[in-house]
PDB file of N, CA, C and O in Angstrom, chain B, residues numbered from 101:
ATOM      1  N   UNK B 101       0.941  -1.037   0.072  1.00  0.00           N
ATOM      2  CA  UNK B 101      -0.163  -0.018   0.040  1.00  0.00           C
ATOM      3  C   UNK B 101       1.048   1.205   0.066  1.00  0.00           C
ATOM      4  O   UNK B 101       2.108   1.114   0.686  1.00  0.00           O
ATOM      5  N   UNK B 102       0.615   2.355  -0.761  1.00  0.00           N
ATOM      6  CA  UNK B 102       1.044   3.668  -0.947  1.00  0.00           C
ATOM      7  C   UNK B 102       0.574   4.437  -0.173  1.00  0.00           C
ATOM      8  O   UNK B 102      -0.602   4.777  -0.303  1.00  0.00           O
ATOM      9  N   UNK B 103       1.392   4.947   0.888  1.00  0.00           N
ATOM     10  CA  UNK B 103       0.751   6.422   1.734  1.00  0.00           C
ATOM     11  C   UNK B 103       1.681   7.379   1.575  1.00  0.00           C
ATOM     12  O   UNK B 103       2.899   7.223   1.492  1.00  0.00           O
ATOM     13  N   UNK B 104       1.000   8.475   1.534  1.00  0.00           N
ATOM     14  CA  UNK B 104       1.837   9.893   1.330  1.00  0.00           C
ATOM     15  C   UNK B 104       1.869  10.322   2.721  1.00  0.00           C
ATOM     16  O   UNK B 104       0.798  10.374   3.325  1.00  0.00           O
ATOM     17  N   UNK B 105       2.756  10.580   3.206  1.00  0.00           N
ATOM     18  CA  UNK B 105       3.424  11.408   4.834  1.00  0.00           C
ATOM     19  C   UNK B 105       3.513  12.850   4.050  1.00  0.00           C
ATOM     20  O   UNK B 105       4.201  13.100   3.060  1.00  0.00           O
ATOM     21  N   UNK B 106       2.793  13.569   4.632  1.00  0.00           N
ATOM     22  CA  UNK B 106       2.736  15.575   4.587  1.00  0.00           C
ATOM     23  C   UNK B 106       2.804  15.897   5.811  1.00  0.00           C
ATOM     24  O   UNK B 106       1.947  15.568   6.631  1.00  0.00           O
ATOM     25  N   UNK B 107       4.034  16.714   6.131  1.00  0.00           N
ATOM     26  CA  UNK B 107       4.333  17.016   7.211  1.00  0.00           C
ATOM     27  C   UNK B 107       5.237  18.639   7.066  1.00  0.00           C
ATOM     28  O   UNK B 107       6.396  18.966   6.811  1.00  0.00           O
ATOM     29  N   UNK B 108       4.084  19.280   7.358  1.00  0.00           N
ATOM     30  CA  UNK B 108       4.794  20.601   7.814  1.00  0.00           C
ATOM     31  C   UNK B 108       5.606  21.172   8.856  1.00  0.00           C
ATOM     32  O   UNK B 108       4.946  21.459   9.855  1.00  0.00           O
ATOM     33  N   UNK B 109       6.574  21.370   8.914  1.00  0.00           N
ATOM     34  CA  UNK B 109       7.453  22.058   9.809  1.00  0.00           C
ATOM     35  C   UNK B 109       6.828  23.342  10.507  1.00  0.00           C
ATOM     36  O   UNK B 109       6.134  24.171   9.918  1.00  0.00           O
ATOM     37  N   UNK B 110       7.275  23.393  12.225  1.00  0.00           N
ATOM     38  CA  UNK B 110       6.756  24.605  13.074  1.00  0.00           C
ATOM     39  C   UNK B 110       7.623  25.515  12.373  1.00  0.00           C
ATOM     40  O   UNK B 110       8.542  25.359  11.568  1.00  0.00           O
ATOM     41  N   UNK B 111       6.933  26.754  13.040  1.00  0.00           N
ATOM     42  CA  UNK B 111       7.381  27.818  12.218  1.00  0.00           C
ATOM     43  C   UNK B 111       8.656  28.296  12.811  1.00  0.00           C
ATOM     44  O   UNK B 111       8.718  28.116  14.027  1.00  0.00           O
ATOM     45  N   UNK B 112       9.712  28.872  12.253  1.00  0.00           N
ATOM     46  CA  UNK B 112      11.022  29.377  12.813  1.00  0.00           C
ATOM     47  C   UNK B 112      11.568  27.678  12.741  1.00  0.00           C
ATOM     48  O   UNK B 112      12.040  27.656  13.878  1.00  0.00           O
ATOM     49  N   UNK B 113      11.782  26.522  12.303  1.00  0.00           N
ATOM     50  CA  UNK B 113      12.641  25.868  12.732  1.00  0.00           C
ATOM     51  C   UNK B 113      13.347  25.124  11.985  1.00  0.00           C
ATOM     52  O   UNK B 113      13.772  24.014  12.304  1.00  0.00           O
ATOM     53  N   UNK B 114      13.514  25.660  10.982  1.00  0.00           N
ATOM     54  CA  UNK B 114      14.586  25.749   9.829  1.00  0.00           C
ATOM     55  C   UNK B 114      16.049  24.953  10.685  1.00  0.00           C
ATOM     56  O   UNK B 114      16.327  23.783  10.425  1.00  0.00           O
ATOM     57  N   UNK B 115      16.686  25.584  11.464  1.00  0.00           N
ATOM     58  CA  UNK B 115      17.646  25.043  12.281  1.00  0.00           C
ATOM     59  C   UNK B 115      17.579  23.597  12.906  1.00  0.00           C
ATOM     60  O   UNK B 115      18.492  22.772  12.871  1.00  0.00           O
ATOM     61  N   UNK B 116      16.278  23.426  13.510  1.00  0.00           N
ATOM     62  CA  UNK B 116      16.214  21.621  13.679  1.00  0.00           C
ATOM     63  C   UNK B 116      16.092  20.930  12.633  1.00  0.00           C
ATOM     64  O   UNK B 116      16.407  19.754  12.818  1.00  0.00           O
ATOM     65  N   UNK B 117      15.613  21.288  11.133  1.00  0.00           N
ATOM     66  CA  UNK B 117      15.427  20.312  10.401  1.00  0.00           C
ATOM     67  C   UNK B 117      17.017  20.108   9.530  1.00  0.00           C
ATOM     68  O   UNK B 117      17.493  19.154   8.914  1.00  0.00           O
ATOM     69  N   UNK B 118      17.608  21.735   9.881  1.00  0.00           N
ATOM     70  CA  UNK B 118      19.148  21.438   9.205  1.00  0.00           C
ATOM     71  C   UNK B 118      20.024  20.336   9.928  1.00  0.00           C
ATOM     72  O   UNK B 118      20.693  19.498   9.324  1.00  0.00           O
ATOM     73  N   UNK B 119      19.901  20.487  11.753  1.00  0.00           N
ATOM     74  CA  UNK B 119      20.689  19.598  12.344  1.00  0.00           C
ATOM     75  C   UNK B 119      20.210  18.232  12.398  1.00  0.00           C
ATOM     76  O   UNK B 119      20.810  17.312  12.954  1.00  0.00           O
ATOM     77  N   UNK B 120      18.943  18.130  11.709  1.00  0.00           N
ATOM     78  CA  UNK B 120      18.849  16.633  11.492  1.00  0.00           C
ATOM     79  C   UNK B 120      18.387  15.932  10.440  1.00  0.00           C
ATOM     80  O   UNK B 120      17.833  14.833  10.409  1.00  0.00           O
ATOM     81  N   UNK B 121      18.699  16.753   9.503  1.00  0.00           N
ATOM     82  CA  UNK B 121      18.640  16.476   8.091  1.00  0.00           C
ATOM     83  C   UNK B 121      19.494  14.799   7.448  1.00  0.00           C
ATOM     84  O   UNK B 121      19.117  13.785   6.860  1.00  0.00           O
ATOM     85  N   UNK B 122      20.982  15.419   8.087  1.00  0.00           N
ATOM     86  CA  UNK B 122      21.945  14.001   7.770  1.00  0.00           C
ATOM     87  C   UNK B 122      21.284  12.404   8.380  1.00  0.00           C
ATOM     88  O   UNK B 122      21.751  11.380   7.880  1.00  0.00           O
ATOM     89  N   UNK B 123      20.482  12.322   9.181  1.00  0.00           N
ATOM     90  CA  UNK B 123      19.923  11.358  10.060  1.00  0.00           C
ATOM     91  C   UNK B 123      18.805  11.132   9.516  1.00  0.00           C
ATOM     92  O   UNK B 123      18.335   9.994   9.535  1.00  0.00           O
ATOM     93  N   UNK B 124      18.210  12.093   8.970  1.00  0.00           N
ATOM     94  CA  UNK B 124      16.598  12.067   8.562  1.00  0.00           C
ATOM     95  C   UNK B 124      16.671  11.260   6.908  1.00  0.00           C
ATOM     96  O   UNK B 124      15.841  10.512   6.393  1.00  0.00           O
ATOM     97  N   UNK B 125      18.258  11.851   6.262  1.00  0.00           N
ATOM     98  CA  UNK B 125      18.496  11.190   5.192  1.00  0.00           C
ATOM     99  C   UNK B 125      18.834   9.618   5.001  1.00  0.00           C
ATOM    100  O   UNK B 125      18.699   8.797   4.093  1.00  0.00           O
ATOM    101  N   UNK B 126      19.457   9.621   6.620  1.00  0.00           N
ATOM    102  CA  UNK B 126      20.356   8.180   6.247  1.00  0.00           C
ATOM    103  C   UNK B 126      18.831   7.004   6.218  1.00  0.00           C
ATOM    104  O   UNK B 126      18.654   6.032   5.483  1.00  0.00           O
ATOM    105  N   UNK B 127      17.869   7.596   7.365  1.00  0.00           N
ATOM    106  CA  UNK B 127      16.613   6.783   7.279  1.00  0.00           C
ATOM    107  C   UNK B 127      15.674   6.420   6.419  1.00  0.00           C
ATOM    108  O   UNK B 127      14.977   5.406   6.385  1.00  0.00           O
ATOM    109  N   UNK B 128      15.745   7.725   5.445  1.00  0.00           N
ATOM    110  CA  UNK B 128      14.885   7.123   4.319  1.00  0.00           C
ATOM    111  C   UNK B 128      15.618   6.123   3.240  1.00  0.00           C
ATOM    112  O   UNK B 128      15.054   5.406   2.414  1.00  0.00           O
ATOM    113  N   UNK B 129      16.955   6.262   3.457  1.00  0.00           N
ATOM    114  CA  UNK B 129      17.509   5.255   2.839  1.00  0.00           C
ATOM    115  C   UNK B 129      17.993   4.054   3.439  1.00  0.00           C
ATOM    116  O   UNK B 129      18.691   3.298   2.762  1.00  0.00           O
ATOM    117  N   UNK B 130      17.678   3.750   4.759  1.00  0.00           N
ATOM    118  CA  UNK B 130      17.503   2.791   4.817  1.00  0.00           C
ATOM    119  C   UNK B 130      16.579   1.816   5.518  1.00  0.00           C
ATOM    120  O   UNK B 130      16.926   0.774   6.075  1.00  0.00           O
ATOM    121  N   UNK B 131      15.388   2.290   5.413  1.00  0.00           N
ATOM    122  CA  UNK B 131      14.394   1.827   5.929  1.00  0.00           C
ATOM    123  C   UNK B 131      13.828   0.576   4.663  1.00  0.00           C
ATOM    124  O   UNK B 131      13.488  -0.592   4.856  1.00  0.00           O
ATOM    125  N   UNK B 132      13.888   1.281   3.498  1.00  0.00           N
ATOM    126  CA  UNK B 132      13.397   0.121   2.105  1.00  0.00           C
ATOM    127  C   UNK B 132      12.549   0.241   2.024  1.00  0.00           C
ATOM    128  O   UNK B 132      12.210  -0.524   1.121  1.00  0.00           O
ATOM    129  N   UNK B 133      11.499   0.889   2.462  1.00  0.00           N
ATOM    130  CA  UNK B 133      10.011   1.584   2.030  1.00  0.00           C
ATOM    131  C   UNK B 133       9.667   2.715   1.622  1.00  0.00           C
ATOM    132  O   UNK B 133       8.483   2.757   1.288  1.00  0.00           O
ATOM    133  N   UNK B 134      10.378   3.907   1.486  1.00  0.00           N
ATOM    134  CA  UNK B 134      10.601   4.420   0.797  1.00  0.00           C
ATOM    135  C   UNK B 134      10.555   5.002  -0.567  1.00  0.00           C
ATOM    136  O   UNK B 134      11.657   5.403  -0.942  1.00  0.00           O
ATOM    137  N   UNK B 135       9.539   5.167  -1.450  1.00  0.00           N
ATOM    138  CA  UNK B 135       9.254   5.116  -2.418  1.00  0.00           C
ATOM    139  C   UNK B 135       9.661   6.269  -3.605  1.00  0.00           C
ATOM    140  O   UNK B 135      10.038   6.056  -4.757  1.00  0.00           O
ATOM    141  N   UNK B 136       9.403   7.842  -2.762  1.00  0.00           N
ATOM    142  CA  UNK B 136       9.919   8.609  -3.461  1.00  0.00           C
ATOM    143  C   UNK B 136       9.873   9.587  -1.823  1.00  0.00           C
ATOM    144  O   UNK B 136       9.444   9.194  -0.738  1.00  0.00           O
ATOM    145  N   UNK B 137      10.506  10.994  -2.190  1.00  0.00           N
ATOM    146  CA  UNK B 137      10.821  12.020  -0.322  1.00  0.00           C
ATOM    147  C   UNK B 137      11.455  12.988  -1.196  1.00  0.00           C
ATOM    148  O   UNK B 137      12.083  12.913  -2.252  1.00  0.00           O
ATOM    149  N   UNK B 138      11.130  13.824  -0.501  1.00  0.00           N
ATOM    150  CA  UNK B 138      11.758  15.448  -0.820  1.00  0.00           C
ATOM    151  C   UNK B 138      10.718  16.530   0.355  1.00  0.00           C
ATOM    152  O   UNK B 138       9.665  16.240   0.922  1.00  0.00           O
ATOM    153  N   UNK B 139      11.405  17.623   0.390  1.00  0.00           N
ATOM    154  CA  UNK B 139      11.282  18.862   1.099  1.00  0.00           C
ATOM    155  C   UNK B 139      10.390  19.740   0.419  1.00  0.00           C
ATOM    156  O   UNK B 139      10.583  20.314  -0.653  1.00  0.00           O
ATOM    157  N   UNK B 140       9.100  19.793   1.377  1.00  0.00           N
ATOM    158  CA  UNK B 140       8.122  20.924   0.510  1.00  0.00           C
ATOM    159  C   UNK B 140       8.903  22.534   0.688  1.00  0.00           C
ATOM    160  O   UNK B 140       9.518  22.662   1.746  1.00  0.00           O
ATOM    161  N   UNK B 141       8.910  23.190   0.174  1.00  0.00           N
ATOM    162  CA  UNK B 141       9.293  24.446   0.124  1.00  0.00           C
ATOM    163  C   UNK B 141       8.600  25.660   0.035  1.00  0.00           C
ATOM    164  O   UNK B 141       7.452  25.605  -0.405  1.00  0.00           O
ATOM    165  N   UNK B 142       9.083  26.792   0.378  1.00  0.00           N
ATOM    166  CA  UNK B 142       8.557  28.157   0.636  1.00  0.00           C
ATOM    167  C   UNK B 142       8.612  28.831  -1.206  1.00  0.00           C
ATOM    168  O   UNK B 142       9.087  28.247  -2.181  1.00  0.00           O
ATOM    169  N   UNK B 143       8.019  30.064  -1.166  1.00  0.00           N
ATOM    170  CA  UNK B 143       8.214  30.735  -2.500  1.00  0.00           C
ATOM    171  C   UNK B 143       9.993  31.252  -2.405  1.00  0.00           C
ATOM    172  O   UNK B 143      10.584  31.537  -3.446  1.00  0.00           O
ATOM    173  N   UNK B 144      10.532  31.302  -1.364  1.00  0.00           N
ATOM    174  CA  UNK B 144      11.703  31.860  -1.550  1.00  0.00           C
ATOM    175  C   UNK B 144      12.625  30.533  -1.406  1.00  0.00           C
ATOM    176  O   UNK B 144      13.690  30.734  -0.822  1.00  0.00           O
ATOM    177  N   UNK B 145      12.385  29.231  -1.840  1.00  0.00           N
ATOM    178  CA  UNK B 145      13.171  28.086  -1.667  1.00  0.00           C
ATOM    179  C   UNK B 145      13.209  27.284  -0.223  1.00  0.00           C
ATOM    180  O   UNK B 145      13.650  26.137  -0.295  1.00  0.00           O
ATOM    181  N   UNK B 146      12.886  27.651   0.803  1.00  0.00           N
ATOM    182  CA  UNK B 146      12.962  27.536   2.016  1.00  0.00           C
ATOM    183  C   UNK B 146      12.492  26.071   2.349  1.00  0.00           C
ATOM    184  O   UNK B 146      11.405  25.894   1.799  1.00  0.00           O
ATOM    185  N   UNK B 147      12.869  25.037   2.990  1.00  0.00           N
ATOM    186  CA  UNK B 147      12.687  24.015   3.416  1.00  0.00           C
ATOM    187  C   UNK B 147      11.171  24.252   4.530  1.00  0.00           C
ATOM    188  O   UNK B 147      11.217  24.973   5.527  1.00  0.00           O
ATOM    189  N   UNK B 148      10.145  23.629   4.174  1.00  0.00           N
ATOM    190  CA  UNK B 148       8.921  24.336   5.391  1.00  0.00           C
ATOM    191  C   UNK B 148       8.218  22.965   5.556  1.00  0.00           C
ATOM    192  O   UNK B 148       7.090  23.098   6.032  1.00  0.00           O
ATOM    193  N   UNK B 149       8.550  21.763   5.311  1.00  0.00           N
ATOM    194  CA  UNK B 149       8.054  20.489   5.333  1.00  0.00           C
ATOM    195  C   UNK B 149       8.732  19.561   4.579  1.00  0.00           C
ATOM    196  O   UNK B 149       9.794  19.824   4.017  1.00  0.00           O
ATOM    197  N   UNK B 150       7.839  17.814   4.501  1.00  0.00           N
ATOM    198  CA  UNK B 150       8.214  16.780   3.741  1.00  0.00           C
ATOM    199  C   UNK B 150       6.972  16.285   3.208  1.00  0.00           C
ATOM    200  O   UNK B 150       5.881  16.247   3.776  1.00  0.00           O
ATOM    201  N   UNK B 151       7.389  15.768   1.604  1.00  0.00           N
ATOM    202  CA  UNK B 151       6.497  15.110   1.499  1.00  0.00           C
ATOM    203  C   UNK B 151       7.113  13.356   1.058  1.00  0.00           C
ATOM    204  O   UNK B 151       7.718  13.285  -0.012  1.00  0.00           O
ATOM    205  N   UNK B 152       6.994  12.431   1.630  1.00  0.00           N
ATOM    206  CA  UNK B 152       7.389  10.897   1.637  1.00  0.00           C
ATOM    207  C   UNK B 152       6.336  10.032   0.874  1.00  0.00           C
ATOM    208  O   UNK B 152       5.196  10.088   1.336  1.00  0.00           O
ATOM    209  N   UNK B 153       6.491   9.411   0.015  1.00  0.00           N
ATOM    210  CA  UNK B 153       5.707   8.168  -0.426  1.00  0.00           C
ATOM    211  C   UNK B 153       6.209   7.052   0.298  1.00  0.00           C
ATOM    212  O   UNK B 153       7.431   6.900   0.318  1.00  0.00           O
ATOM    213  N   UNK B 154       5.435   6.199   0.932  1.00  0.00           N
ATOM    214  CA  UNK B 154       6.020   4.981   1.786  1.00  0.00           C
ATOM    215  C   UNK B 154       5.184   3.979   1.112  1.00  0.00           C
ATOM    216  O   UNK B 154       4.009   4.153   0.786  1.00  0.00           O
ATOM    217  N   UNK B 155       6.011   2.716   0.894  1.00  0.00           N
ATOM    218  CA  UNK B 155       5.050   1.393   0.344  1.00  0.00           C
ATOM    219  C   UNK B 155       5.420   0.777   1.176  1.00  0.00           C
ATOM    220  O   UNK B 155       6.578   0.363   1.244  1.00  0.00           O
ATOM    221  N   UNK B 156       4.422   0.537   2.119  1.00  0.00           N
ATOM    222  CA  UNK B 156       4.395  -0.212   3.442  1.00  0.00           C
ATOM    223  C   UNK B 156       3.111  -1.093   3.350  1.00  0.00           C
ATOM    224  O   UNK B 156       2.244  -0.901   2.497  1.00  0.00           O
ATOM    225  N   UNK B 157       3.051  -2.172   4.391  1.00  0.00           N
ATOM    226  CA  UNK B 157       1.695  -3.048   4.276  1.00  0.00           C
ATOM    227  C   UNK B 157       0.842  -2.521   4.712  1.00  0.00           C
ATOM    228  O   UNK B 157      -0.199  -2.639   4.066  1.00  0.00           O
ATOM    229  N   UNK B 158       0.775  -1.697   5.957  1.00  0.00           N
ATOM    230  CA  UNK B 158      -0.640  -0.798   6.214  1.00  0.00           C
ATOM    231  C   UNK B 158      -0.589   0.575   6.752  1.00  0.00           C
ATOM    232  O   UNK B 158       0.341   1.352   6.538  1.00  0.00           O
ATOM    233  N   UNK B 159      -1.449   0.790   7.336  1.00  0.00           N
ATOM    234  CA  UNK B 159      -1.442   2.504   7.715  1.00  0.00           C
ATOM    235  C   UNK B 159      -0.430   2.670   8.833  1.00  0.00           C
ATOM    236  O   UNK B 159       0.384   3.582   8.979  1.00  0.00           O
ATOM    237  N   UNK B 160      -0.708   1.282   9.819  1.00  0.00           N
ATOM    238  CA  UNK B 160      -0.036   1.059  11.307  1.00  0.00           C
ATOM    239  C   UNK B 160       1.399   1.508  10.770  1.00  0.00           C
ATOM    240  O   UNK B 160       1.845   2.603  11.112  1.00  0.00           O
ATOM    241  N   UNK B 161       2.145   0.634   9.899  1.00  0.00           N
ATOM    242  CA  UNK B 161       3.066   0.234   9.336  1.00  0.00           C
ATOM    243  C   UNK B 161       3.892   1.948   8.890  1.00  0.00           C
ATOM    244  O   UNK B 161       5.054   2.315   9.063  1.00  0.00           O
ATOM    245  N   UNK B 162       2.601   2.738   8.227  1.00  0.00           N
ATOM    246  CA  UNK B 162       3.213   4.297   8.217  1.00  0.00           C
ATOM    247  C   UNK B 162       3.744   4.738   9.262  1.00  0.00           C
ATOM    248  O   UNK B 162       4.894   5.095   9.519  1.00  0.00           O
ATOM    249  N   UNK B 163       2.479   4.668  10.059  1.00  0.00           N
ATOM    250  CA  UNK B 163       2.593   5.219  11.524  1.00  0.00           C
ATOM    251  C   UNK B 163       3.689   4.979  11.937  1.00  0.00           C
ATOM    252  O   UNK B 163       4.514   5.892  11.976  1.00  0.00           O
ATOM    253  N   UNK B 164       4.008   3.736  12.351  1.00  0.00           N
ATOM    254  CA  UNK B 164       5.351   3.321  12.805  1.00  0.00           C
ATOM    255  C   UNK B 164       7.095   3.991  11.951  1.00  0.00           C
ATOM    256  O   UNK B 164       8.196   4.246  12.438  1.00  0.00           O
ATOM    257  N   UNK B 165       6.585   4.051  10.637  1.00  0.00           N
ATOM    258  CA  UNK B 165       7.537   4.732  10.143  1.00  0.00           C
ATOM    259  C   UNK B 165       7.648   6.002  10.563  1.00  0.00           C
ATOM    260  O   UNK B 165       8.811   6.376  10.711  1.00  0.00           O
ATOM    261  N   UNK B 166       6.790   6.798  10.806  1.00  0.00           N
ATOM    262  CA  UNK B 166       6.476   8.361  10.879  1.00  0.00           C
ATOM    263  C   UNK B 166       6.958   8.235  12.449  1.00  0.00           C
ATOM    264  O   UNK B 166       8.123   8.608  12.592  1.00  0.00           O
ATOM    265  N   UNK B 167       6.571   7.967  13.176  1.00  0.00           N
ATOM    266  CA  UNK B 167       6.960   7.965  14.571  1.00  0.00           C
ATOM    267  C   UNK B 167       8.168   7.575  14.869  1.00  0.00           C
ATOM    268  O   UNK B 167       8.314   7.711  16.083  1.00  0.00           O
ATOM    269  N   UNK B 168       9.197   7.118  14.328  1.00  0.00           N
ATOM    270  CA  UNK B 168      10.811   6.612  13.782  1.00  0.00           C
ATOM    271  C   UNK B 168      11.398   7.557  12.880  1.00  0.00           C
ATOM    272  O   UNK B 168      12.510   7.241  12.457  1.00  0.00           O
ATOM    273  N   UNK B 169      10.965   8.528  12.526  1.00  0.00           N
ATOM    274  CA  UNK B 169      11.541   9.201  11.673  1.00  0.00           C
ATOM    275  C   UNK B 169      12.457  10.564  12.621  1.00  0.00           C
ATOM    276  O   UNK B 169      11.924  11.530  13.167  1.00  0.00           O
ATOM    277  N   UNK B 170      13.906  10.244  12.577  1.00  0.00           N
ATOM    278  CA  UNK B 170      14.570  11.589  13.063  1.00  0.00           C
ATOM    279  C   UNK B 170      14.292  13.001  13.360  1.00  0.00           C
ATOM    280  O   UNK B 170      14.545  13.644  14.378  1.00  0.00           O
ATOM    281  N   UNK B 171      13.481  13.499  11.811  1.00  0.00           N
ATOM    282  CA  UNK B 171      12.344  14.571  11.887  1.00  0.00           C
ATOM    283  C   UNK B 171      11.488  14.512  13.168  1.00  0.00           C
ATOM    284  O   UNK B 171      11.765  15.274  14.094  1.00  0.00           O
ATOM    285  N   UNK B 172      10.629  13.789  13.249  1.00  0.00           N
ATOM    286  CA  UNK B 172       9.798  13.902  14.398  1.00  0.00           C
ATOM    287  C   UNK B 172      10.448  13.384  15.578  1.00  0.00           C
ATOM    288  O   UNK B 172      10.113  14.028  16.573  1.00  0.00           O
ATOM    289  N   UNK B 173      11.186  12.531  15.797  1.00  0.00           N
ATOM    290  CA  UNK B 173      11.714  12.872  17.046  1.00  0.00           C
ATOM    291  C   UNK B 173      12.302  13.986  17.705  1.00  0.00           C
ATOM    292  O   UNK B 173      12.222  14.180  18.918  1.00  0.00           O
ATOM    293  N   UNK B 174      12.893  14.714  16.893  1.00  0.00           N
ATOM    294  CA  UNK B 174      13.532  16.024  16.783  1.00  0.00           C
ATOM    295  C   UNK B 174      12.560  17.117  17.199  1.00  0.00           C
ATOM    296  O   UNK B 174      13.062  18.109  17.728  1.00  0.00           O
ATOM    297  N   UNK B 175      10.899  17.070  16.996  1.00  0.00           N
ATOM    298  CA  UNK B 175      10.147  17.678  17.437  1.00  0.00           C
ATOM    299  C   UNK B 175       9.943  18.612  16.169  1.00  0.00           C
ATOM    300  O   UNK B 175       9.149  19.537  16.345  1.00  0.00           O
ATOM    301  N   UNK B 176      10.378  18.540  15.254  1.00  0.00           N
ATOM    302  CA  UNK B 176      10.152  19.302  13.927  1.00  0.00           C
ATOM    303  C   UNK B 176       8.709  19.571  13.193  1.00  0.00           C
ATOM    304  O   UNK B 176       8.520  20.530  12.445  1.00  0.00           O
ATOM    305  N   UNK B 177       7.727  18.594  13.513  1.00  0.00           N
ATOM    306  CA  UNK B 177       6.503  19.078  12.641  1.00  0.00           C
ATOM    307  C   UNK B 177       5.549  19.497  13.437  1.00  0.00           C
ATOM    308  O   UNK B 177       5.210  18.963  14.493  1.00  0.00           O
ATOM    309  N   UNK B 178       5.049  20.560  12.897  1.00  0.00           N
ATOM    310  CA  UNK B 178       3.791  21.061  13.318  1.00  0.00           C
ATOM    311  C   UNK B 178       2.461  20.067  13.139  1.00  0.00           C
ATOM    312  O   UNK B 178       1.674  19.730  14.024  1.00  0.00           O
ATOM    313  N   UNK B 179       2.450  19.769  11.993  1.00  0.00           N
ATOM    314  CA  UNK B 179       1.178  18.813  11.375  1.00  0.00           C
ATOM    315  C   UNK B 179       1.825  17.813  11.058  1.00  0.00           C
ATOM    316  O   UNK B 179       3.005  17.837  11.411  1.00  0.00           O
ATOM    317  N   UNK B 180       1.390  16.701  10.373  1.00  0.00           N
ATOM    318  CA  UNK B 180       1.541  15.480   9.857  1.00  0.00           C
ATOM    319  C   UNK B 180       0.371  14.360   9.802  1.00  0.00           C
ATOM    320  O   UNK B 180      -0.213  13.774  10.713  1.00  0.00           O
ATOM    321  N   UNK B 181       0.233  14.271   8.226  1.00  0.00           N
ATOM    322  CA  UNK B 181      -0.758  13.549   7.519  1.00  0.00           C
ATOM    323  C   UNK B 181      -0.378  11.997   6.531  1.00  0.00           C
ATOM    324  O   UNK B 181       0.310  11.965   5.511  1.00  0.00           O
ATOM    325  N   UNK B 182      -0.758  11.337   6.910  1.00  0.00           N
ATOM    326  CA  UNK B 182      -0.833   9.790   6.438  1.00  0.00           C
ATOM    327  C   UNK B 182      -2.056   9.752   5.529  1.00  0.00           C
ATOM    328  O   UNK B 182      -3.208   9.847   5.951  1.00  0.00           O
ATOM    329  N   UNK B 183      -1.796   9.639   4.549  1.00  0.00           N
ATOM    330  CA  UNK B 183      -2.854   9.956   3.447  1.00  0.00           C
ATOM    331  C   UNK B 183      -2.703   8.460   2.474  1.00  0.00           C
ATOM    332  O   UNK B 183      -1.720   8.463   1.734  1.00  0.00           O
ATOM    333  N   UNK B 184      -3.449   7.403   2.431  1.00  0.00           N
ATOM    334  CA  UNK B 184      -3.404   6.704   1.287  1.00  0.00           C
ATOM    335  C   UNK B 184      -3.331   7.082   0.084  1.00  0.00           C
ATOM    336  O   UNK B 184      -4.191   7.896  -0.254  1.00  0.00           O
ATOM    337  N   UNK B 185      -2.211   6.603  -1.073  1.00  0.00           N
ATOM    338  CA  UNK B 185      -2.391   7.248  -1.970  1.00  0.00           C
ATOM    339  C   UNK B 185      -2.456   6.305  -3.353  1.00  0.00           C
ATOM    340  O   UNK B 185      -2.420   5.088  -3.169  1.00  0.00           O
ATOM    341  N   UNK B 186      -2.522   6.657  -4.332  1.00  0.00           N
ATOM    342  CA  UNK B 186      -3.119   5.802  -5.498  1.00  0.00           C
ATOM    343  C   UNK B 186      -1.941   6.148  -6.806  1.00  0.00           C
ATOM    344  O   UNK B 186      -2.280   7.169  -7.405  1.00  0.00           O
ATOM    345  N   UNK B 187      -0.979   5.678  -7.219  1.00  0.00           N
ATOM    346  CA  UNK B 187      -0.380   5.665  -8.239  1.00  0.00           C
ATOM    347  C   UNK B 187      -0.859   5.796  -9.283  1.00  0.00           C
ATOM    348  O   UNK B 187      -1.158   4.743  -9.845  1.00  0.00           O
ATOM    349  N   UNK B 188      -1.091   6.815  -9.862  1.00  0.00           N
ATOM    350  CA  UNK B 188      -1.557   6.461 -11.821  1.00  0.00           C
ATOM    351  C   UNK B 188      -0.449   6.972 -12.708  1.00  0.00           C
ATOM    352  O   UNK B 188      -0.526   6.863 -13.932  1.00  0.00           O
ATOM    353  N   UNK B 189       0.474   7.471 -12.165  1.00  0.00           N
ATOM    354  CA  UNK B 189       1.560   7.829 -13.595  1.00  0.00           C
ATOM    355  C   UNK B 189       3.344   7.745 -12.564  1.00  0.00           C
ATOM    356  O   UNK B 189       3.563   8.092 -11.403  1.00  0.00           O
ATOM    357  N   UNK B 190       3.941   7.374 -13.213  1.00  0.00           N
ATOM    358  CA  UNK B 190       4.810   7.244 -12.301  1.00  0.00           C
ATOM    359  C   UNK B 190       5.504   5.749 -12.183  1.00  0.00           C
ATOM    360  O   UNK B 190       6.359   5.531 -11.324  1.00  0.00           O
TER     361      UNK B 190
END
């Protein structure tokens, strides 16, 4: 099952994102269930959130993945949504 994780950063948390980015990227690469991933950007190009497409068994697995993301553990996010996703193109 594909699940879109859409997370928005807390206001003023760019330094938290930057400090935890290496651990987050390692986590993305090591878990084996990330189909696509990248930061959400504001109009000036600064990172303000994350979009991760997870390929997992079920929504509970997606939640477990999200809970263990170094960004989540660092308290970066103001809001996280896990939404089942249907790939049509790509």
